[in-house]
LOBA-901777 format. One line per field, with one value per residue (C-alpha): residue number from 1; z, y, x; residue in three letters. Coordinates in steps of 0.1 Angstrom, whole numbers. Layout:
num: c(NUM ...)
w: c(Z ...)
v: c(Y ...)
u: c(X ...)
residuo: c(ALA ...)
END
This chain:
num: c(1 2 3 4 5 6 7 8 9 10 11 12 13 14 15 16 17 18 19 20 21 22 23 24 25 26 27 28 29 30 31 32 33 34 35 36 37 38 39 40 41 42 43 44 45 46 47 48 49 50 51 52 53 54 55 56 57 58 59 60 61 62 63 64 65 66 67 68 69 70 71 72 73 74 75 76 77 78 79 80 81 82 83 84 85 86 87 88 89 90 91 92 93 94 95 96 97 98 99 100 101 102 103 104 105 106 107 108 109 110 111 112 113 114 115 116 117 118 119 120 121 122 123 124 125 126 127 128 129 130 131 132 133 134 135 136 137 138 139 140 141 142 143 144 145 146 147 148 149 150 151 152 153 154 155)
w: c(1 -8 13 -8 21 20 20 -11 -8 -38 -29 -36 -64 -99 -116 -149 -178 -197 -227 -261 -276 -307 -301 -317 -353 -357 -353 -322 -307 -307 -296 -311 -285 -303 -339 -347 -380 -384 -410 -428 -423 -458 -445 -479 -468 -437 -419 -391 -364 -349 -312 -312 -272 -275 -258 -263 -266 -253 -244 -231 -224 -252 -275 -314 -336 -371 -395 -423 -452 -463 -484 -499 -528 -537 -553 -544 -508 -507 -525 -500 -469 -481 -489 -452 -439 -459 -444 -411 -419 -432 -403 -379 -399 -410 -443 -439 -413 -413 -379 -367 -333 -349 -350 -311 -294 -324 -320 -345 -351 -365 -378 -371 -385 -375 -395 -393 -395 -390 -374 -350 -346 -349 -347 -352 -386 -392 -420 -424 -405 -399 -378 -342 -353 -384 -407 -441 -451 -475 -450 -427 -450 -459 -422 -418 -418 -435 -412 -382 -346 -348 -339 -307 -295 -297 -266)
v: c(1 37 67 94 120 137 129 132 140 136 167 188 169 185 162 149 161 130 156 137 169 177 203 235 236 249 239 218 205 166 134 104 80 46 35 0 -19 -35 -52 -37 -51 -68 -84 -74 -43 -27 6 23 34 62 82 116 132 168 187 224 253 245 214 193 158 153 126 126 92 87 57 59 33 21 -11 -8 -23 12 27 62 57 40 69 94 72 75 112 116 90 108 141 126 116 147 168 146 142 107 94 56 38 0 -3 16 19 43 67 66 96 117 155 176 200 186 208 195 201 189 159 156 121 113 78 90 127 156 144 156 149 156 182 184 180 202 204 219 248 257 245 234 199 203 218 187 162 175 172 135 109 75 44 68 69 90 124 126 97 114 125)
u: c(-1 12 2 -14 -2 -33 -68 -92 -127 -150 -170 -140 -130 -135 -162 -154 -168 -179 -183 -184 -193 -170 -145 -146 -132 -95 -61 -48 -17 -20 2 -5 -10 -20 -17 -30 -34 -66 -86 -116 -151 -150 -115 -99 -81 -62 -64 -45 -66 -51 -57 -47 -46 -51 -25 -32 -36 -71 -89 -61 -68 -94 -90 -96 -97 -91 -87 -62 -67 -36 -48 -85 -103 -115 -84 -96 -104 -66 -50 -68 -56 -21 -22 -33 -7 20 8 12 48 57 43 65 96 97 106 98 77 73 55 26 44 68 40 32 45 46 36 20 -9 -38 -69 -103 -136 -171 -186 -226 -241 -276 -268 -240 -245 -218 -182 -147 -129 -95 -90 -50 -19 14 44 43 67 46 72 60 58 90 111 104 114 146 157 139 165 156 156 168 147 117 129 106 125 159 172)
residuo: c(MET ALA SER LEU ASP GLU THR PHE GLU LEU SER LYS MET PRO GLN PRO SER ASN SER PHE GLU PRO LEU PRO GLU GLY TRP TYR GLU ALA THR ILE ALA GLY ALA GLU VAL LYS ALA THR LYS SER GLY THR GLY LYS TYR ILE ALA VAL ARG PHE ASP ILE THR GLY PRO THR HIS GLN GLY ARG VAL VAL PHE THR ASN ILE ASN ILE ARG ASN GLU ASN PRO GLY ALA GLU LYS PHE GLY LYS GLU GLN PHE ALA ALA ILE MET LEU ALA VAL GLY LEU ASP GLN VAL THR ASP SER ASP GLN LEU ILE GLY ALA ARG MET LYS ILE ASN LEU GLY ILE GLU THR SER LYS GLU TYR GLY ASP LYS ASN LYS ILE LYS SER TYR LYS ALA LEU ASP GLY ALA MET PRO ALA ASP ILE SER LYS SER ALA LYS SER GLY SER ALA PRO PRO TRP THR LYS LYS)
END
């Protein structure tokens, strides 16, 4: 057992918001907290399920999810997915990715929009990605090194 060195009273604690309302549209700093390769419903393709944790400038702690097609029977869906994946790679300075775990811990800015669905209601959708320092993708790709550790893991 480990002492907390104080007494916490529920009546004096901030209450969890449990809010699933979409975040307002705009740019947010985010960290990839999870990236898992999954099979599509049809079983004929693959996508990366990505979890982004918002780190600022507001709404810290909120979570946004997106799925990125990397293999799909629909060539247009696959092309769009690979364009999204390339934008993430550029934003974080990676020339190559061979494992979804390489993305975990990556920090960037994400531009959120709101998508309306009759089935699920309003939800956030990521419209674009860019580097935290505001560098344009061409600047980032020049500094990325193939085969090296992700830049955010270097000390």
